[in-house]
C-alpha positions in Angstrom: 0.0 0.0 0.0 1.4 3.4 -0.9 2.1 6.0 1.8 -0.8 8.1 0.5 -3.3 5.4 1.1 -1.7 4.3 4.4 -1.8 7.9 5.6 -5.5 8.5 4.7 -6.6 5.0 5.8 -5.1 5.5 9.3 -7.8 8.1 9.9 -10.7 5.8 9.5 -10.6 5.0 13.2 -13.8 6.5 14.8 -11.8 7.7 17.8 -9.7 9.9 15.5 -12.9 11.4 14.0 -14.1 12.1 17.5 -10.9 13.8 18.3 -11.3 15.9 15.2 -14.8 17.0 16.2 -13.6 17.9 19.7 -10.6 19.9 18.4 -12.7 21.8 15.9 -15.3 22.8 18.5 -12.5 23.9 20.9 -10.6 25.8 18.2 -13.7 27.7 17.1 -14.5 28.7 20.7 -10.9 29.7 21.3 -10.7 31.9 18.3 -14.0 33.6 19.1 -12.8 34.7 22.6 -10.5 37.7 22.4 -7.1 37.2 24.0 -7.1 33.4 24.1 -4.8 32.4 21.3 -4.4 29.1 19.4 -0.9 28.8 20.8 -2.2 28.8 24.4 -5.1 26.4 23.5 -2.7 23.9 21.8 -0.2 24.2 24.7 -2.9 23.5 27.3 -4.5 20.7 25.2 -1.1 19.1 24.6 -0.9 18.0 28.3 -4.2 16.1 27.9 -3.2 14.5 24.6 0.1 12.9 25.6 -1.8 9.8 26.8 -3.4 9.4 23.4 -2.0 7.6 20.3 0.0 10.0 18.1 -2.6 10.4 15.4 -5.4 10.9 17.9 -3.4 13.6 19.7 -2.4 15.2 16.4 -6.1 15.2 15.3 -7.0 17.2 18.5 -4.1 19.7 18.3 -4.2 20.3 14.5 -7.9 20.8 14.4 -7.7 23.4 17.2 -5.0 25.1 15.2 -7.1 25.1 12.0 -10.5 26.0 13.6 -9.1 28.9 15.6 -8.2 30.6 12.3 -12.0 30.6 11.5 -13.3 31.5 14.9 -11.1 34.6 15.4 -12.7 36.4 12.5 -16.0 36.8 14.3 -14.9 39.2 17.0 -12.6 41.0 14.6 -15.5 41.8 12.3 -18.3 42.3 14.8 -16.6 44.1 17.6 -13.2 45.2 16.2 -11.3 42.9 18.5 -8.9 40.3 17.0 -9.8 36.9 18.3 -6.1 35.9 17.8 -3.1 37.9 16.4 -3.7 36.3 13.0 -6.9 38.4 12.6 -5.4 41.8 13.3 -5.6 42.8 9.6 -9.2 41.6 9.4 -10.3 44.5 11.6 -9.1 47.0 9.1 -12.0 46.4 6.7 -14.1 43.8 8.5 -15.4 46.1 11.2 -16.1 49.0 8.8 -18.2 46.5 6.7 -20.1 45.5 9.9 -20.9 49.1 10.7 -22.1 49.6 7.2 -24.6 46.7 7.6 -22.6 44.2 5.7 -21.4 42.0 8.6 -23.0 38.9 7.1 -21.2 39.2 3.8 -17.9 39.9 5.6 -18.3 36.8 7.8 -19.3 34.5 5.0 -16.6 35.8 2.6 -14.0 35.5 5.4 -15.0 31.9 6.1 -14.8 31.0 2.4 -11.4 32.6 1.7 -10.1 31.2 5.0 -10.9 27.7 3.7 -9.3 28.5 0.4 -6.1 29.7 2.2 -6.1 26.6 4.4 -6.4 24.2 1.5 -3.7 26.1 -0.5 -1.4 25.7 2.5 -2.2 22.0 2.7 -1.3 21.5 -0.9 2.1 23.1 -0.2 2.5 20.6 2.7 1.8 17.7 0.4 3.7 18.6 -2.7 6.4 21.1 -1.8 7.5 20.1 1.8 11.0 19.0 1.0 11.9 21.7 -1.7 10.5 24.5 0.5 12.4 23.1 3.5 15.6 23.6 1.5 14.7 27.2 0.8 13.8 27.9 4.4 17.2 26.6 5.5 18.8 29.4 3.7 17.1 32.0 5.9 19.7 33.1 8.4 19.6 36.2 10.6 20.2 38.7 7.7 17.5 37.2 5.5 15.0 37.3 8.4 15.9 40.9 9.0 15.3 41.7 5.4 11.9 40.0 5.5 10.9 41.8 8.6 12.1 45.1 7.1 9.9 44.5 4.1 7.0 43.9 6.5 7.7 47.1 8.3 7.2 49.1 5.1 3.5 48.1 5.6 3.3 50.8 8.3 2.7 53.3 5.5 0.0 51.2 4.0 -2.0 50.6 7.2 -1.9 54.3 8.1 -4.9 55.1 6.0 -3.5 58.2 4.4 -2.3 59.6 7.8 1.3 58.9 7.1 2.9 61.1 9.7 0.5 60.0 12.4 1.0 56.4 11.2 4.7 56.6 11.5 4.4 58.2 14.9 2.2 55.3 16.0 4.7 52.8 14.5 7.6 54.5 16.4 5.6 54.0 19.6 5.2 50.3 18.7 8.9 50.0 18.1 9.6 51.6 21.5 7.2 49.2 23.3 8.9 46.4 21.4 12.3 47.4 22.9 11.1 47.0 26.4 12.5 43.9 28.1 15.7 42.0 27.9 18.4 42.9 25.3 18.3 40.1 22.6 22.1 39.7 22.7 23.3 40.5 26.1 20.2 39.6 28.1 20.3 42.8 30.1 17.1 44.5 31.1 16.2 47.8 29.5 13.3 50.2 29.8 11.6 48.0 32.4 11.3 50.9 35.0 12.1 48.3 37.6 8.9 46.3 37.0 9.7 42.6 37.0 6.8 41.7 34.8 8.3 43.7 32.0 11.6 41.8 31.9 10.1 39.5 29.2 8.7 42.5 27.3 5.4 44.2 27.0 2.7 41.5 26.8 1.6 41.5 23.1 -1.8 40.0 23.6 -2.7 42.6 26.2 -1.7 45.4 23.8 -3.7 44.2 20.8 -6.8 43.5 22.9 -6.4 47.0 24.5 -5.8 49.1 21.4 -8.4 47.3 19.2 -11.1 45.9 21.5 -11.2 48.0 24.6 -10.5 51.2 22.7 -13.5 50.6 20.5 -15.8 49.9 23.5 -14.5 53.0 25.3 -15.0 55.1 22.1 -18.6 53.8 21.8 -19.3 54.7 25.4 -17.9 58.2 24.9 -19.9 58.7 21.8 -23.1 57.5 23.5 -22.6 59.9 26.4 -22.0 62.8 24.0 -25.1 61.9 22.0 -23.1 61.2 18.8 -23.1 57.4 19.0 -23.3 55.5 15.8 -26.2 53.2 15.2 -25.2 49.9 16.9 -24.8 46.8 14.7 -28.1 45.0 15.2 -28.3 42.9 12.0 -25.9 40.9 9.9 -27.7 42.0 6.8 -27.3 39.9 3.6 -25.1 37.0 4.5 -24.2 35.5 1.1 -22.0 37.5 -1.3 -23.5 38.1 -4.7 -21.8 37.2 -8.0 -19.9 40.5 -8.3 -18.7 40.2 -4.7 -17.6 36.6 -5.2 -15.7 37.6 -8.3 -14.0 40.4 -6.4 -12.7 37.8 -3.9 -10.6 35.9 -6.4 -7.7 38.4 -6.9 -7.1 39.3 -3.2 -7.5 35.6 -2.2 -4.8 34.7 -4.8 -2.5 37.4 -3.4 -3.2 36.3 0.1 -2.5 32.6 -0.7 0.8 33.6 -2.3 1.9 35.8 0.6 0.8 33.1 3.1 2.7 30.4 1.3 6.0 32.4 1.4 5.7 33.7 4.9 4.4 30.4 6.3 7.6 28.5 5.5 9.9 31.1 7.2 10.5 30.1 10.8 9.0 32.5 13.4 6.8 34.3 10.9 3.1 33.7 11.4 -0.3 34.6 10.2 -0.3 38.1 11.8 2.7 39.2 9.7 1.3 37.4 6.6 -2.1 39.0 7.0 -0.8 42.6 7.2 1.6 42.1 4.3 -1.2 40.6 2.2 -3.6 43.4 3.0 -1.1 46.0 1.9 -0.2 44.1 -1.3 -3.8 43.6 -2.2 -4.4 47.3 -1.7 -1.6 48.1 -4.1 -2.9 45.7 -6.7 -6.6 46.8 -6.3 -8.5 48.9 -8.8 -10.0 50.7 -5.8 -7.3 51.1 -3.2 -9.1 54.1 -1.7 -11.7 51.7 -0.4 -9.3 49.8 1.8 -9.7 50.5 5.5 -13.2 51.8 4.9 -15.0 48.5 4.4 -13.5 46.8 1.3 -14.4 43.2 0.8 -11.0 42.8 -0.8 -9.4 44.1 2.4 -11.0 41.2 4.3 -10.3 38.5 1.7 -6.5 39.1 1.3 -5.4 38.9 5.0 -7.8 36.1 5.9 -6.5 33.9 3.0 -2.9 34.7 3.9 -3.1 34.0 7.6 -4.7 30.5 7.0 -2.3 29.7 4.1 0.6 30.0 6.5 -0.6 26.9 8.4 0.6 24.5 5.7 3.9 26.2 5.3 4.4 26.3 9.1 3.7 22.6 9.4 6.0 21.9 6.4 8.9 23.8 8.1 8.3 22.0 11.4 8.2 18.5 9.8 11.0 19.0 7.2 13.7 20.8 9.2 12.6 20.4 12.8 12.3 24.2 13.3 8.8 25.5 14.4 7.2 27.5 11.7 5.3 29.6 14.3 4.4 29.6 18.0 1.6 27.0 17.6 4.0 24.5 16.0 6.5 25.3 18.8 3.9 24.2 21.3 3.1 21.1 19.3 6.7 20.1 18.7 7.2 18.9 22.2 4.2 16.6 22.0 5.5 15.1 18.7 8.8 14.3 20.3 7.1 12.6 23.3 5.2 10.5 20.8 8.4 9.4 19.2 7.9 11.5 16.1 11.2 13.4 15.6 10.7 16.2 13.0 13.5 16.5 10.4 14.5 15.1 7.0 14.5 11.6 8.4 10.8 11.8 9.2 10.0 11.6 5.5 12.0 8.4 5.2 10.9 6.7 8.4 7.2 7.9 8.4 6.3 8.9 4.8 2.6 8.2 5.5 2.5 10.7 8.4 2.6 13.7 6.1 -0.5 12.5 4.3 -2.3 11.7 7.6 -1.5 15.2 8.9 -2.7 16.8 5.6 -5.9 14.8 5.7 -6.6 15.8 9.3 -6.1 19.5 8.3 -8.5 19.1 5.3 -11.2 17.5 7.4 -10.7 20.2 10.1 -11.0 22.9 7.4 -14.2 21.6 6.0 -15.7 21.1 9.5 -14.7 24.6 10.6 -16.1 26.1 7.4 -19.4 24.4 7.9 -19.6 25.4 11.6 -18.7 29.0 10.6 -21.6 29.2 8.1 -24.1 27.4 10.3 -23.6 29.6 13.4 -23.8 33.0 11.7 -27.5 33.5 12.0 -27.2 33.1 15.8 -24.3 35.6 16.2 -26.7 38.5 15.7 -28.3 37.8 19.1 -25.1 39.1 20.8 -25.4 42.3 18.9 -29.0 42.9 20.0 -27.9 43.5 23.6 -28.0 47.1 24.9 -24.7 49.0 24.6 -24.1 48.9 28.4 -24.6 45.2 28.6 -22.7 44.5 25.4 -19.8 46.6 26.7 -19.7 44.6 30.0 -19.7 41.3 28.0 -16.9 42.4 25.7 -14.7 43.9 28.5 -15.2 40.7 30.6 -14.2 38.5 27.7 -11.1 40.7 27.1 -10.1 40.6 30.7 -10.6 36.8 31.1 -8.8 36.1 27.8 -5.9 38.4 28.6 -5.5 37.1 32.2 -5.6 33.5 30.9 -2.5 33.9 28.7 -0.1 34.0 31.6 -2.4 34.1 34.7 -1.2 37.6 35.2 -3.1 40.5 36.7 -0.3 42.8 35.3 -1.3 41.8 31.8 -4.9 42.9 32.5 -3.6 46.3 33.8 -1.5 46.7 30.6 -4.6 45.9 28.6 -6.7 48.5 30.4 -3.9 51.1 30.0 -3.6 50.3 26.3 -7.3 50.6 26.0 -7.1 54.2 27.2 -4.1 54.8 24.9 -6.0 53.3 22.0 -9.0 55.6 22.8 -6.8 58.6 22.7 -5.2 57.5 19.4 -8.7 57.0 17.9 -10.0 60.3 19.1 -6.9 62.2 17.7 -6.7 60.3 14.5 -3.7 58.1 15.1 -4.1 54.6 13.5 -3.6 51.6 15.7 -2.3 49.3 13.0 1.3 50.7 12.8 1.6 50.5 16.6 0.9 46.8 16.6 3.0 46.3 13.5 6.0 48.0 15.2 5.5 45.9 18.4 5.4 42.7 16.4 8.2 43.3 14.0 10.5 45.6 16.0 12.1 42.8 18.3 12.4 40.5 15.3 14.2 43.1 13.2 16.5 44.1 16.0 17.5 40.6 17.1 18.2 39.4 13.6 20.1 42.5 12.5 22.4 42.4 15.5 23.1 38.7 15.1 23.8 39.3 11.4 26.2 42.1 12.2 28.0 40.0 14.8 28.4 37.1 12.3 29.1 38.9 9.0 29.9 42.5 9.8 28.4 45.7 8.4 28.1 44.3 4.8 26.0 41.3 5.7 23.2 42.4 3.3 25.5 42.5 0.3 26.6 38.9 0.9 23.0 37.5 0.7 21.1 37.6 -2.6 17.8 36.9 -0.8 18.3 39.8 1.7 19.4 42.1 -1.1 16.3 41.4 -3.1 14.0 41.9 -0.1 15.7 45.2 0.9 15.3 46.4 -2.7 11.6 45.5 -2.6 11.3 47.3 0.7 12.8 50.5 -0.8 10.6 50.1 -3.9 7.5 49.7 -1.8 8.2 53.0 -0.1 9.3 54.9 -3.1 7.0 53.6 -5.8 3.7 55.2 -4.6 5.4 58.7 -4.5 6.9 58.2 -8.0 3.5 57.1 -9.4 1.8 60.2 -7.9 4.5 62.5 -9.4 4.1 60.8 -12.8 0.3 61.0 -12.6 0.5 64.7 -11.6 2.8 65.4 -14.6 0.5 63.5 -17.0 -2.5 65.4 -15.7 -0.6 68.8 -16.1 0.3 67.9 -19.6 -3.3 66.9 -20.4 -4.5 70.2 -19.0 -2.0 72.2 -20.9 -2.9 70.4 -24.1 -6.6 71.1 -23.5 -5.9 74.8 -22.9 -3.8 75.2 -26.0 -5.5 77.0 -28.9 
């Protein structure tokens, strides 16, 4: 029997199907609660799955991983709060669509493209695992820095036309990212003598604060001033029409491509892929001015990208033994306990395992998609609650989710402080996206650049073709929009002068 049939046939055990169902339900629930990440859920579930058979345990953990990528879109779209970091970019256009009465279309489209991205990533796992592993092995510190630098150019894209304020917010994010231990020497810096800051500013607390709490606080302020926007009480039309479905194709393709590339790079996850894909889709769109204001394309690209990274992340973990993201890092320990040592030898010793894992992820994707579509009509009941009650519910979820990450009251305090900071940013027109982007990418950029300089000296970039190309693309991404505006201005001036000529 071929490894393909052996891998698929091994999943016909009813207990494995039961594990898939349990994992899918848990993952959907985890994604829908702000602050509780897929990494934390997998880490907690890993302790309970060690007594199971390897495939049973993998079915639970992988289905949590997959389903969380579907569940986290719900709070991102409905209450502007990312369920997990992977859905940060979903808030850029998902919440504006919900406020415009198009929450149903946003949720359905998000579920559909998330499934597309997940399946695209699984195809990468099946057919390109070994070749991609070879490429990923070439990513040293300088290549990682160049990739992160390219991601940081997205600060301009997510600023929504407020470039100066966006860069200021990004600088604040970089400053917050510098808090903690020095990545090389290990010395504490900017901690103000607070022990809890020695490991850095808690990331989950920041994103829940600046996105979720800030929105709740803003709605309360608006309500008290009598300028509150009409609350979201209905999902509206929930199935995208033909034109909307066609508009999903291009951004979904861009998202799948970005997710495939970012997913195989160790330590890069769905949050980075989603932001990069959102910006690249905006650049390629015929209507870039709609992004950030409720564009369906702006929902499709990041959601496809973030789920497409899963296949690449699993590929990197299995092929070279390096966790593709934090979820796979949590899962790696369980695999070793089960006697499954990731690395090139795994493809020789257990060739059927790759196809078993791929099949588990396919089944989990289909189940999560079905669950996402079925539950949508019931989601509106949450939105019918009065503002005061809804605010209490959301704040409670945010506090519980943030506390559960490290069982830390300090994290909750940081979340509340960042909620006030986010409210101030919102009131004075500073976008939150660049702040989060700086916090995510700043530590990665610093640590990899300093390692590269220690290893190869000041000309490290010139010695790496991959890094040189990525840096060139970063410069082009910053310069190209300005050049295009100048050229368009000159063309318009020539057209006017021609029209005015006798």
